[in-house]
PDB file of N, CA, C, O and CB in Angstrom:
ATOM      1  N   MET A   1       0.922  -1.144  -0.096  1.00  0.00           N
ATOM      2  CA  MET A   1      -0.073   0.226  -0.027  1.00  0.00           C
ATOM      3  C   MET A   1       1.044   0.935  -0.008  1.00  0.00           C
ATOM      4  O   MET A   1       2.011   0.785   0.738  1.00  0.00           O
ATOM      5  CB  MET A   1      -1.228   0.565   1.304  1.00  0.00           C
ATOM      6  N   PRO A   2       0.826   1.994  -1.154  1.00  0.00           N
ATOM      7  CA  PRO A   2       1.343   3.363  -1.043  1.00  0.00           C
ATOM      8  C   PRO A   2       1.013   4.200   0.337  1.00  0.00           C
ATOM      9  O   PRO A   2      -0.026   4.289   0.991  1.00  0.00           O
ATOM     10  CB  PRO A   2       0.768   4.124  -2.240  1.00  0.00           C
ATOM     11  N   THR A   3       2.173   4.713   0.495  1.00  0.00           N
ATOM     12  CA  THR A   3       2.151   5.901   1.587  1.00  0.00           C
ATOM     13  C   THR A   3       2.159   7.278   1.387  1.00  0.00           C
ATOM     14  O   THR A   3       3.139   7.861   0.924  1.00  0.00           O
ATOM     15  CB  THR A   3       3.149   5.828   2.338  1.00  0.00           C
ATOM     16  N   ILE A   4       0.934   7.938   1.768  1.00  0.00           N
ATOM     17  CA  ILE A   4       0.611   9.527   1.305  1.00  0.00           C
ATOM     18  C   ILE A   4       1.071  10.037   2.316  1.00  0.00           C
ATOM     19  O   ILE A   4       0.783   9.631   3.442  1.00  0.00           O
ATOM     20  CB  ILE A   4      -0.894  10.088   1.017  1.00  0.00           C
ATOM     21  N   LEU A   5       2.018  11.204   2.036  1.00  0.00           N
ATOM     22  CA  LEU A   5       2.140  12.187   2.617  1.00  0.00           C
ATOM     23  C   LEU A   5       1.483  13.397   2.750  1.00  0.00           C
ATOM     24  O   LEU A   5       1.445  13.922   1.637  1.00  0.00           O
ATOM     25  CB  LEU A   5       2.899  12.323   2.413  1.00  0.00           C
ATOM     26  N   VAL A   6       0.944  14.093   3.592  1.00  0.00           N
ATOM     27  CA  VAL A   6       0.692  14.920   3.588  1.00  0.00           C
ATOM     28  C   VAL A   6       1.306  16.288   4.545  1.00  0.00           C
ATOM     29  O   VAL A   6       1.698  16.289   5.712  1.00  0.00           O
ATOM     30  CB  VAL A   6      -0.248  14.510   3.565  1.00  0.00           C
ATOM     31  N   THR A   7       1.204  17.548   3.433  1.00  0.00           N
ATOM     32  CA  THR A   7       1.854  18.335   4.280  1.00  0.00           C
ATOM     33  C   THR A   7       1.082  19.335   5.304  1.00  0.00           C
ATOM     34  O   THR A   7       0.273  20.139   4.843  1.00  0.00           O
ATOM     35  CB  THR A   7       2.664  19.010   3.476  1.00  0.00           C
ATOM     36  N   MET A   8       1.272  19.290   6.317  1.00  0.00           N
ATOM     37  CA  MET A   8       0.434  20.164   7.166  1.00  0.00           C
ATOM     38  C   MET A   8       1.107  21.259   7.872  1.00  0.00           C
ATOM     39  O   MET A   8       0.368  22.027   8.487  1.00  0.00           O
ATOM     40  CB  MET A   8      -0.223  19.390   8.144  1.00  0.00           C
ATOM     41  N   ASN A   9       2.774  21.544   7.909  1.00  0.00           N
ATOM     42  CA  ASN A   9       3.012  22.683   7.920  1.00  0.00           C
ATOM     43  C   ASN A   9       4.420  23.167   7.087  1.00  0.00           C
ATOM     44  O   ASN A   9       4.921  22.399   6.265  1.00  0.00           O
ATOM     45  CB  ASN A   9       2.944  22.944   9.245  1.00  0.00           C
ATOM     46  N   ARG A  10       4.850  24.133   7.288  1.00  0.00           N
ATOM     47  CA  ARG A  10       5.507  24.820   6.259  1.00  0.00           C
ATOM     48  C   ARG A  10       6.855  25.220   6.912  1.00  0.00           C
ATOM     49  O   ARG A  10       7.593  26.106   6.481  1.00  0.00           O
ATOM     50  CB  ARG A  10       4.650  26.052   5.709  1.00  0.00           C
ATOM     51  N   ILE A  11       7.085  24.446   8.020  1.00  0.00           N
ATOM     52  CA  ILE A  11       8.334  24.670   8.439  1.00  0.00           C
ATOM     53  C   ILE A  11       9.336  24.746   7.516  1.00  0.00           C
ATOM     54  O   ILE A  11       9.978  25.767   7.267  1.00  0.00           O
ATOM     55  CB  ILE A  11       8.640  23.841   9.252  1.00  0.00           C
ATOM     56  N   LYS A  12       9.535  23.251   6.802  1.00  0.00           N
ATOM     57  CA  LYS A  12      10.545  23.357   6.055  1.00  0.00           C
ATOM     58  C   LYS A  12      11.073  24.764   5.147  1.00  0.00           C
ATOM     59  O   LYS A  12      12.153  25.355   5.163  1.00  0.00           O
ATOM     60  CB  LYS A  12      10.278  22.353   5.327  1.00  0.00           C
ATOM     61  N   GLU A  13       9.805  25.008   4.359  1.00  0.00           N
ATOM     62  CA  GLU A  13       9.762  26.194   3.612  1.00  0.00           C
ATOM     63  C   GLU A  13      10.528  27.339   4.224  1.00  0.00           C
ATOM     64  O   GLU A  13      11.520  27.858   3.711  1.00  0.00           O
ATOM     65  CB  GLU A  13       8.402  26.566   3.415  1.00  0.00           C
ATOM     66  N   VAL A  14       9.772  27.812   5.792  1.00  0.00           N
ATOM     67  CA  VAL A  14      10.422  28.895   6.146  1.00  0.00           C
ATOM     68  C   VAL A  14      11.949  28.866   6.443  1.00  0.00           C
ATOM     69  O   VAL A  14      12.849  29.682   6.245  1.00  0.00           O
ATOM     70  CB  VAL A  14       9.772  29.323   7.162  1.00  0.00           C
ATOM     71  N   LEU A  15      11.906  27.544   7.026  1.00  0.00           N
ATOM     72  CA  LEU A  15      13.851  27.252   7.502  1.00  0.00           C
ATOM     73  C   LEU A  15      14.406  27.742   5.908  1.00  0.00           C
ATOM     74  O   LEU A  15      15.126  28.741   5.870  1.00  0.00           O
ATOM     75  CB  LEU A  15      14.521  24.859   7.985  1.00  0.00           C
ATOM     76  N   LYS A  16      14.132  27.171   4.856  1.00  0.00           N
ATOM     77  CA  LYS A  16      14.772  27.317   3.593  1.00  0.00           C
ATOM     78  C   LYS A  16      14.851  28.704   3.363  1.00  0.00           C
ATOM     79  O   LYS A  16      15.912  29.212   3.000  1.00  0.00           O
ATOM     80  CB  LYS A  16      14.093  26.622   2.489  1.00  0.00           C
ATOM     81  N   GLN A  17      13.603  29.507   3.578  1.00  0.00           N
ATOM     82  CA  GLN A  17      13.816  30.864   3.158  1.00  0.00           C
ATOM     83  C   GLN A  17      14.643  31.624   4.147  1.00  0.00           C
ATOM     84  O   GLN A  17      15.186  32.643   3.718  1.00  0.00           O
ATOM     85  CB  GLN A  17      12.522  31.549   2.946  1.00  0.00           C
ATOM     86  N   LYS A  18      14.837  31.286   5.447  1.00  0.00           N
ATOM     87  CA  LYS A  18      15.773  32.161   6.130  1.00  0.00           C
ATOM     88  C   LYS A  18      17.149  31.683   6.342  1.00  0.00           C
ATOM     89  O   LYS A  18      17.907  32.260   7.122  1.00  0.00           O
ATOM     90  CB  LYS A  18      15.263  32.484   7.364  1.00  0.00           C
ATOM     91  N   GLY A  19      17.571  30.387   5.499  1.00  0.00           N
ATOM     92  CA  GLY A  19      18.826  29.806   5.262  1.00  0.00           C
ATOM     93  C   GLY A  19      19.180  29.439   6.995  1.00  0.00           C
ATOM     94  O   GLY A  19      20.332  29.649   7.374  1.00  0.00           O
ATOM     95  N   ILE A  20      18.171  28.906   7.976  1.00  0.00           N
ATOM     96  CA  ILE A  20      18.272  28.113   8.751  1.00  0.00           C
ATOM     97  C   ILE A  20      18.101  26.581   8.655  1.00  0.00           C
ATOM     98  O   ILE A  20      17.198  25.960   8.094  1.00  0.00           O
ATOM     99  CB  ILE A  20      17.686  28.563   9.411  1.00  0.00           C
ATOM    100  N   LYS A  21      19.184  26.108   9.338  1.00  0.00           N
ATOM    101  CA  LYS A  21      19.433  24.542   9.569  1.00  0.00           C
ATOM    102  C   LYS A  21      18.465  23.914  10.296  1.00  0.00           C
ATOM    103  O   LYS A  21      17.919  24.625  11.139  1.00  0.00           O
ATOM    104  CB  LYS A  21      20.677  24.227  10.282  1.00  0.00           C
ATOM    105  N   GLN A  22      18.084  22.746  10.205  1.00  0.00           N
ATOM    106  CA  GLN A  22      17.404  22.104  11.120  1.00  0.00           C
ATOM    107  C   GLN A  22      18.329  21.900  12.693  1.00  0.00           C
ATOM    108  O   GLN A  22      17.779  21.887  13.794  1.00  0.00           O
ATOM    109  CB  GLN A  22      16.999  20.734  10.362  1.00  0.00           C
ATOM    110  N   ILE A  23      19.543  21.780  12.505  1.00  0.00           N
ATOM    111  CA  ILE A  23      20.038  21.332  13.686  1.00  0.00           C
ATOM    112  C   ILE A  23      19.890  22.472  14.852  1.00  0.00           C
ATOM    113  O   ILE A  23      19.627  22.392  16.052  1.00  0.00           O
ATOM    114  CB  ILE A  23      21.488  20.900  13.437  1.00  0.00           C
ATOM    115  N   TRP A  24      20.225  23.770  13.816  1.00  0.00           N
ATOM    116  CA  TRP A  24      20.145  24.973  14.918  1.00  0.00           C
ATOM    117  C   TRP A  24      18.941  25.003  15.696  1.00  0.00           C
ATOM    118  O   TRP A  24      18.857  25.347  16.875  1.00  0.00           O
ATOM    119  CB  TRP A  24      20.224  26.378  14.282  1.00  0.00           C
ATOM    120  N   LEU A  25      18.023  24.619  14.951  1.00  0.00           N
ATOM    121  CA  LEU A  25      16.497  24.962  15.659  1.00  0.00           C
ATOM    122  C   LEU A  25      16.254  24.216  16.463  1.00  0.00           C
ATOM    123  O   LEU A  25      15.585  24.544  17.444  1.00  0.00           O
ATOM    124  CB  LEU A  25      15.293  24.945  14.916  1.00  0.00           C
ATOM    125  N   ALA A  26      16.809  22.769  16.255  1.00  0.00           N
ATOM    126  CA  ALA A  26      16.714  21.724  17.508  1.00  0.00           C
ATOM    127  C   ALA A  26      17.617  22.270  18.684  1.00  0.00           C
ATOM    128  O   ALA A  26      17.312  22.010  19.848  1.00  0.00           O
ATOM    129  CB  ALA A  26      17.286  20.110  17.063  1.00  0.00           C
ATOM    130  N   ASP A  27      18.438  22.829  18.457  1.00  0.00           N
ATOM    131  CA  ASP A  27      19.200  23.260  19.612  1.00  0.00           C
ATOM    132  C   ASP A  27      18.081  24.603  20.335  1.00  0.00           C
ATOM    133  O   ASP A  27      17.689  24.497  21.497  1.00  0.00           O
ATOM    134  CB  ASP A  27      20.960  23.854  18.999  1.00  0.00           C
ATOM    135  N   LYS A  28      17.768  25.545  19.643  1.00  0.00           N
ATOM    136  CA  LYS A  28      16.950  26.264  19.918  1.00  0.00           C
ATOM    137  C   LYS A  28      15.702  26.178  20.675  1.00  0.00           C
ATOM    138  O   LYS A  28      15.167  27.072  21.330  1.00  0.00           O
ATOM    139  CB  LYS A  28      16.830  26.557  19.101  1.00  0.00           C
ATOM    140  N   LEU A  29      15.244  24.747  20.457  1.00  0.00           N
ATOM    141  CA  LEU A  29      13.888  24.273  20.963  1.00  0.00           C
ATOM    142  C   LEU A  29      13.984  23.365  21.957  1.00  0.00           C
ATOM    143  O   LEU A  29      13.009  22.881  22.534  1.00  0.00           O
ATOM    144  CB  LEU A  29      13.072  23.681  19.968  1.00  0.00           C
ATOM    145  N   GLY A  30      15.594  23.002  22.282  1.00  0.00           N
ATOM    146  CA  GLY A  30      15.681  21.973  23.081  1.00  0.00           C
ATOM    147  C   GLY A  30      15.215  20.804  22.930  1.00  0.00           C
ATOM    148  O   GLY A  30      14.764  20.017  23.762  1.00  0.00           O
ATOM    149  N   LYS A  31      15.398  20.692  21.372  1.00  0.00           N
ATOM    150  CA  LYS A  31      14.716  18.940  20.983  1.00  0.00           C
ATOM    151  C   LYS A  31      15.825  18.374  20.316  1.00  0.00           C
ATOM    152  O   LYS A  31      16.840  18.971  19.956  1.00  0.00           O
ATOM    153  CB  LYS A  31      13.176  18.767  19.766  1.00  0.00           C
ATOM    154  N   SER A  32      15.539  17.112  20.171  1.00  0.00           N
ATOM    155  CA  SER A  32      16.450  16.477  19.347  1.00  0.00           C
ATOM    156  C   SER A  32      16.390  16.744  18.090  1.00  0.00           C
ATOM    157  O   SER A  32      15.337  17.222  17.670  1.00  0.00           O
ATOM    158  CB  SER A  32      16.406  15.276  19.440  1.00  0.00           C
ATOM    159  N   TYR A  33      17.670  16.470  17.018  1.00  0.00           N
ATOM    160  CA  TYR A  33      17.497  16.316  15.921  1.00  0.00           C
ATOM    161  C   TYR A  33      16.304  15.990  14.869  1.00  0.00           C
ATOM    162  O   TYR A  33      15.694  16.629  14.012  1.00  0.00           O
ATOM    163  CB  TYR A  33      18.158  15.748  15.942  1.00  0.00           C
ATOM    164  N   ASN A  34      16.284  14.492  15.443  1.00  0.00           N
ATOM    165  CA  ASN A  34      15.431  13.567  14.987  1.00  0.00           C
ATOM    166  C   ASN A  34      13.715  14.157  14.892  1.00  0.00           C
ATOM    167  O   ASN A  34      12.821  14.094  14.048  1.00  0.00           O
ATOM    168  CB  ASN A  34      15.667  12.314  15.998  1.00  0.00           C
ATOM    169  N   MET A  35      13.891  14.816  16.449  1.00  0.00           N
ATOM    170  CA  MET A  35      12.164  15.139  16.526  1.00  0.00           C
ATOM    171  C   MET A  35      11.952  16.159  15.572  1.00  0.00           C
ATOM    172  O   MET A  35      10.907  16.168  14.922  1.00  0.00           O
ATOM    173  CB  MET A  35      11.525  15.741  18.072  1.00  0.00           C
ATOM    174  N   VAL A  36      13.204  17.396  15.345  1.00  0.00           N
ATOM    175  CA  VAL A  36      12.584  18.614  14.523  1.00  0.00           C
ATOM    176  C   VAL A  36      12.635  17.899  12.890  1.00  0.00           C
ATOM    177  O   VAL A  36      11.898  18.188  11.947  1.00  0.00           O
ATOM    178  CB  VAL A  36      13.704  20.306  14.717  1.00  0.00           C
ATOM    179  N   ASN A  37      13.407  17.200  12.911  1.00  0.00           N
ATOM    180  CA  ASN A  37      13.357  16.476  11.527  1.00  0.00           C
ATOM    181  C   ASN A  37      11.806  16.009  10.909  1.00  0.00           C
ATOM    182  O   ASN A  37      11.265  16.269   9.834  1.00  0.00           O
ATOM    183  CB  ASN A  37      14.282  15.085  11.715  1.00  0.00           C
ATOM    184  N   GLY A  38      11.396  15.277  11.984  1.00  0.00           N
ATOM    185  CA  GLY A  38       9.901  14.752  11.588  1.00  0.00           C
ATOM    186  C   GLY A  38       8.909  15.937  11.551  1.00  0.00           C
ATOM    187  O   GLY A  38       8.049  15.844  10.675  1.00  0.00           O
ATOM    188  N   TYR A  39       8.867  17.016  12.327  1.00  0.00           N
ATOM    189  CA  TYR A  39       8.213  18.284  12.260  1.00  0.00           C
ATOM    190  C   TYR A  39       8.636  18.703  10.526  1.00  0.00           C
ATOM    191  O   TYR A  39       7.844  18.900   9.605  1.00  0.00           O
ATOM    192  CB  TYR A  39       8.877  19.455  13.633  1.00  0.00           C
ATOM    193  N   VAL A  40       9.584  18.733  10.506  1.00  0.00           N
ATOM    194  CA  VAL A  40      10.039  19.107   9.071  1.00  0.00           C
ATOM    195  C   VAL A  40       9.548  18.405   7.629  1.00  0.00           C
ATOM    196  O   VAL A  40       9.268  18.886   6.531  1.00  0.00           O
ATOM    197  CB  VAL A  40      11.463  18.906   9.114  1.00  0.00           C
ATOM    198  N   GLN A  41       9.569  17.426   8.008  1.00  0.00           N
ATOM    199  CA  GLN A  41       9.275  16.355   6.883  1.00  0.00           C
ATOM    200  C   GLN A  41       7.998  15.955   6.998  1.00  0.00           C
ATOM    201  O   GLN A  41       7.677  15.037   6.244  1.00  0.00           O
ATOM    202  CB  GLN A  41      10.133  15.106   6.911  1.00  0.00           C
ATOM    203  N   ASN A  42       7.011  16.462   7.868  1.00  0.00           N
ATOM    204  CA  ASN A  42       5.992  16.433   8.114  1.00  0.00           C
ATOM    205  C   ASN A  42       5.254  14.671   8.287  1.00  0.00           C
ATOM    206  O   ASN A  42       4.249  14.118   7.839  1.00  0.00           O
ATOM    207  CB  ASN A  42       5.564  17.373   7.126  1.00  0.00           C
ATOM    208  N   ARG A  43       6.408  14.256   9.192  1.00  0.00           N
ATOM    209  CA  ARG A  43       6.165  12.547   9.880  1.00  0.00           C
ATOM    210  C   ARG A  43       5.120  13.131  10.654  1.00  0.00           C
ATOM    211  O   ARG A  43       3.945  13.005  10.309  1.00  0.00           O
ATOM    212  CB  ARG A  43       7.598  11.570  10.976  1.00  0.00           C
ATOM    213  N   GLN A  44       5.483  13.807  11.749  1.00  0.00           N
ATOM    214  CA  GLN A  44       4.805  14.198  12.707  1.00  0.00           C
ATOM    215  C   GLN A  44       4.564  15.632  13.169  1.00  0.00           C
ATOM    216  O   GLN A  44       5.571  16.330  13.058  1.00  0.00           O
ATOM    217  CB  GLN A  44       5.246  13.597  13.512  1.00  0.00           C
ATOM    218  N   GLN A  45       3.454  16.272  13.675  1.00  0.00           N
ATOM    219  CA  GLN A  45       3.420  17.564  14.238  1.00  0.00           C
ATOM    220  C   GLN A  45       3.613  17.945  15.149  1.00  0.00           C
ATOM    221  O   GLN A  45       3.574  17.114  16.056  1.00  0.00           O
ATOM    222  CB  GLN A  45       2.737  18.011  14.218  1.00  0.00           C
ATOM    223  N   PRO A  46       3.843  18.960  15.427  1.00  0.00           N
ATOM    224  CA  PRO A  46       4.428  19.422  16.626  1.00  0.00           C
ATOM    225  C   PRO A  46       2.995  20.288  17.448  1.00  0.00           C
ATOM    226  O   PRO A  46       2.018  20.779  16.884  1.00  0.00           O
ATOM    227  CB  PRO A  46       5.919  20.497  16.183  1.00  0.00           C
ATOM    228  N   ARG A  47       3.265  20.253  18.753  1.00  0.00           N
ATOM    229  CA  ARG A  47       2.217  20.304  19.914  1.00  0.00           C
ATOM    230  C   ARG A  47       2.052  22.014  19.367  1.00  0.00           C
ATOM    231  O   ARG A  47       2.883  22.521  18.613  1.00  0.00           O
ATOM    232  CB  ARG A  47       2.883  19.853  21.910  1.00  0.00           C
ATOM    233  N   LEU A  48       0.789  22.791  19.918  1.00  0.00           N
ATOM    234  CA  LEU A  48       0.619  23.926  19.479  1.00  0.00           C
ATOM    235  C   LEU A  48       1.735  24.528  20.164  1.00  0.00           C
ATOM    236  O   LEU A  48       2.252  25.429  19.503  1.00  0.00           O
ATOM    237  CB  LEU A  48      -0.687  24.463  19.658  1.00  0.00           C
ATOM    238  N   GLU A  49       2.187  24.340  21.121  1.00  0.00           N
ATOM    239  CA  GLU A  49       2.868  25.186  22.203  1.00  0.00           C
ATOM    240  C   GLU A  49       4.207  25.254  21.647  1.00  0.00           C
ATOM    241  O   GLU A  49       4.906  26.266  21.699  1.00  0.00           O
ATOM    242  CB  GLU A  49       2.847  24.565  23.750  1.00  0.00           C
ATOM    243  N   VAL A  50       4.609  23.960  21.021  1.00  0.00           N
ATOM    244  CA  VAL A  50       5.941  23.994  20.396  1.00  0.00           C
ATOM    245  C   VAL A  50       6.184  24.679  19.073  1.00  0.00           C
ATOM    246  O   VAL A  50       7.226  25.127  18.593  1.00  0.00           O
ATOM    247  CB  VAL A  50       6.343  22.705  20.231  1.00  0.00           C
ATOM    248  N   LEU A  51       4.855  24.640  18.575  1.00  0.00           N
ATOM    249  CA  LEU A  51       4.639  25.569  16.820  1.00  0.00           C
ATOM    250  C   LEU A  51       4.744  26.910  17.058  1.00  0.00           C
ATOM    251  O   LEU A  51       5.155  27.606  16.129  1.00  0.00           O
ATOM    252  CB  LEU A  51       2.961  25.449  15.919  1.00  0.00           C
ATOM    253  N   ASN A  52       4.359  27.615  18.481  1.00  0.00           N
ATOM    254  CA  ASN A  52       4.287  28.524  18.994  1.00  0.00           C
ATOM    255  C   ASN A  52       5.974  28.980  19.149  1.00  0.00           C
ATOM    256  O   ASN A  52       6.504  29.899  18.524  1.00  0.00           O
ATOM    257  CB  ASN A  52       3.389  28.284  20.115  1.00  0.00           C
ATOM    258  N   ASP A  53       6.523  28.246  19.965  1.00  0.00           N
ATOM    259  CA  ASP A  53       7.828  28.252  20.205  1.00  0.00           C
ATOM    260  C   ASP A  53       8.961  28.492  18.858  1.00  0.00           C
ATOM    261  O   ASP A  53       9.970  29.197  18.809  1.00  0.00           O
ATOM    262  CB  ASP A  53       7.995  26.944  20.891  1.00  0.00           C
ATOM    263  N   ILE A  54       8.415  27.713  17.954  1.00  0.00           N
ATOM    264  CA  ILE A  54       9.292  27.532  16.584  1.00  0.00           C
ATOM    265  C   ILE A  54       9.196  29.027  16.013  1.00  0.00           C
ATOM    266  O   ILE A  54      10.086  29.772  15.601  1.00  0.00           O
ATOM    267  CB  ILE A  54       8.588  26.253  15.362  1.00  0.00           C
ATOM    268  N   ALA A  55       7.841  29.207  16.126  1.00  0.00           N
ATOM    269  CA  ALA A  55       7.299  30.832  15.160  1.00  0.00           C
ATOM    270  C   ALA A  55       8.249  31.930  15.719  1.00  0.00           C
ATOM    271  O   ALA A  55       8.840  32.717  14.980  1.00  0.00           O
ATOM    272  CB  ALA A  55       5.331  31.520  15.554  1.00  0.00           C
ATOM    273  N   GLU A  56       8.367  31.931  17.222  1.00  0.00           N
ATOM    274  CA  GLU A  56       8.906  32.894  17.864  1.00  0.00           C
ATOM    275  C   GLU A  56      10.397  32.666  17.604  1.00  0.00           C
ATOM    276  O   GLU A  56      11.033  33.652  17.232  1.00  0.00           O
ATOM    277  CB  GLU A  56       8.467  32.925  19.276  1.00  0.00           C
ATOM    278  N   ILE A  57      11.090  31.418  17.760  1.00  0.00           N
ATOM    279  CA  ILE A  57      12.198  31.356  16.984  1.00  0.00           C
ATOM    280  C   ILE A  57      12.784  31.954  16.042  1.00  0.00           C
ATOM    281  O   ILE A  57      13.770  32.683  16.149  1.00  0.00           O
ATOM    282  CB  ILE A  57      12.206  30.656  16.645  1.00  0.00           C
ATOM    283  N   LEU A  58      12.003  31.573  14.738  1.00  0.00           N
ATOM    284  CA  LEU A  58      12.172  32.093  13.479  1.00  0.00           C
ATOM    285  C   LEU A  58      11.422  33.481  13.228  1.00  0.00           C
ATOM    286  O   LEU A  58      11.358  33.952  12.093  1.00  0.00           O
ATOM    287  CB  LEU A  58      11.731  31.063  12.537  1.00  0.00           C
ATOM    288  N   ASP A  59      10.871  34.100  14.311  1.00  0.00           N
ATOM    289  CA  ASP A  59      10.235  35.402  13.827  1.00  0.00           C
ATOM    290  C   ASP A  59       9.590  35.692  12.995  1.00  0.00           C
ATOM    291  O   ASP A  59       9.656  36.632  12.203  1.00  0.00           O
ATOM    292  CB  ASP A  59      10.772  36.111  13.619  1.00  0.00           C
ATOM    293  N   VAL A  60       8.469  34.384  13.189  1.00  0.00           N
ATOM    294  CA  VAL A  60       7.491  34.589  12.001  1.00  0.00           C
ATOM    295  C   VAL A  60       6.117  34.559  12.713  1.00  0.00           C
ATOM    296  O   VAL A  60       6.298  34.347  13.912  1.00  0.00           O
ATOM    297  CB  VAL A  60       7.615  33.366  10.760  1.00  0.00           C
ATOM    298  N   TYR A  61       4.720  34.704  12.381  1.00  0.00           N
ATOM    299  CA  TYR A  61       3.448  34.267  12.649  1.00  0.00           C
ATOM    300  C   TYR A  61       3.423  32.831  12.669  1.00  0.00           C
ATOM    301  O   TYR A  61       4.037  32.173  11.829  1.00  0.00           O
ATOM    302  CB  TYR A  61       2.520  34.784  11.732  1.00  0.00           C
ATOM    303  N   VAL A  62       2.589  32.196  13.794  1.00  0.00           N
ATOM    304  CA  VAL A  62       2.282  30.809  13.630  1.00  0.00           C
ATOM    305  C   VAL A  62       1.748  30.695  12.354  1.00  0.00           C
ATOM    306  O   VAL A  62       2.241  29.874  11.580  1.00  0.00           O
ATOM    307  CB  VAL A  62       1.375  30.259  14.636  1.00  0.00           C
ATOM    308  N   ARG A  63       0.918  31.317  12.054  1.00  0.00           N
ATOM    309  CA  ARG A  63       0.158  31.055  10.921  1.00  0.00           C
ATOM    310  C   ARG A  63       1.009  30.814   9.379  1.00  0.00           C
ATOM    311  O   ARG A  63       0.532  30.125   8.477  1.00  0.00           O
ATOM    312  CB  ARG A  63      -0.808  32.281  10.874  1.00  0.00           C
ATOM    313  N   ASN A  64       2.244  31.469   9.296  1.00  0.00           N
ATOM    314  CA  ASN A  64       3.190  31.413   8.240  1.00  0.00           C
ATOM    315  C   ASN A  64       3.748  29.918   8.479  1.00  0.00           C
ATOM    316  O   ASN A  64       4.672  29.494   7.786  1.00  0.00           O
ATOM    317  CB  ASN A  64       4.352  32.664   8.317  1.00  0.00           C
ATOM    318  N   LEU A  65       3.145  29.135   9.493  1.00  0.00           N
ATOM    319  CA  LEU A  65       3.840  27.645   9.600  1.00  0.00           C
ATOM    320  C   LEU A  65       3.192  26.813   9.107  1.00  0.00           C
ATOM    321  O   LEU A  65       3.750  25.792   8.706  1.00  0.00           O
ATOM    322  CB  LEU A  65       4.105  27.088  10.829  1.00  0.00           C
ATOM    323  N   LEU A  66       1.778  26.983   8.973  1.00  0.00           N
ATOM    324  CA  LEU A  66       0.698  26.451   8.793  1.00  0.00           C
ATOM    325  C   LEU A  66       0.262  26.128   7.074  1.00  0.00           C
ATOM    326  O   LEU A  66       0.717  26.886   6.218  1.00  0.00           O
ATOM    327  CB  LEU A  66      -0.179  27.359   9.553  1.00  0.00           C
ATOM    328  N   VAL A  67      -0.417  25.246   6.768  1.00  0.00           N
ATOM    329  CA  VAL A  67      -0.768  25.037   5.540  1.00  0.00           C
ATOM    330  C   VAL A  67      -2.331  25.019   5.364  1.00  0.00           C
ATOM    331  O   VAL A  67      -3.169  24.158   5.634  1.00  0.00           O
ATOM    332  CB  VAL A  67      -0.131  23.846   5.124  1.00  0.00           C
ATOM    333  N   GLY A  68      -2.412  26.095   4.893  1.00  0.00           N
ATOM    334  CA  GLY A  68      -4.149  26.617   4.951  1.00  0.00           C
ATOM    335  C   GLY A  68      -4.928  25.610   4.281  1.00  0.00           C
ATOM    336  O   GLY A  68      -4.454  24.845   3.441  1.00  0.00           O
ATOM    337  N   ASN A  69      -6.103  25.616   4.652  1.00  0.00           N
ATOM    338  CA  ASN A  69      -7.127  24.387   4.128  1.00  0.00           C
ATOM    339  C   ASN A  69      -7.986  24.820   3.095  1.00  0.00           C
ATOM    340  O   ASN A  69      -8.690  23.968   2.553  1.00  0.00           O
ATOM    341  CB  ASN A  69      -8.115  23.807   5.263  1.00  0.00           C
ATOM    342  N   LYS A  70      -8.062  26.156   2.679  1.00  0.00           N
ATOM    343  CA  LYS A  70      -8.724  26.833   1.781  1.00  0.00           C
ATOM    344  C   LYS A  70      -7.823  27.149   0.482  1.00  0.00           C
ATOM    345  O   LYS A  70      -6.597  27.253   0.453  1.00  0.00           O
ATOM    346  CB  LYS A  70      -9.240  28.019   2.450  1.00  0.00           C
ATOM    347  N   ASP A  71      -8.814  27.287  -0.680  1.00  0.00           N
ATOM    348  CA  ASP A  71      -7.636  27.639  -1.785  1.00  0.00           C
ATOM    349  C   ASP A  71      -7.600  29.627  -1.577  1.00  0.00           C
ATOM    350  O   ASP A  71      -6.824  30.304  -2.250  1.00  0.00           O
ATOM    351  CB  ASP A  71      -8.309  26.931  -3.881  1.00  0.00           C
TER     352      ASP A  71
END
């Protein structure tokens, strides 16, 4: 059965736009690289509190890290 990858967050895109590495974000969050990589690859989603922390660290609005469900 094929795996369907659903993009639920834009953390990867924001990191790329800002030229920031996942390992740097992991250090700032106090989380493992593997945990942050799971968020970036959309294998798992951060809790709202963590998403808020990521937005603060990256100096963006939380909504900029989310994928909208309307066109």
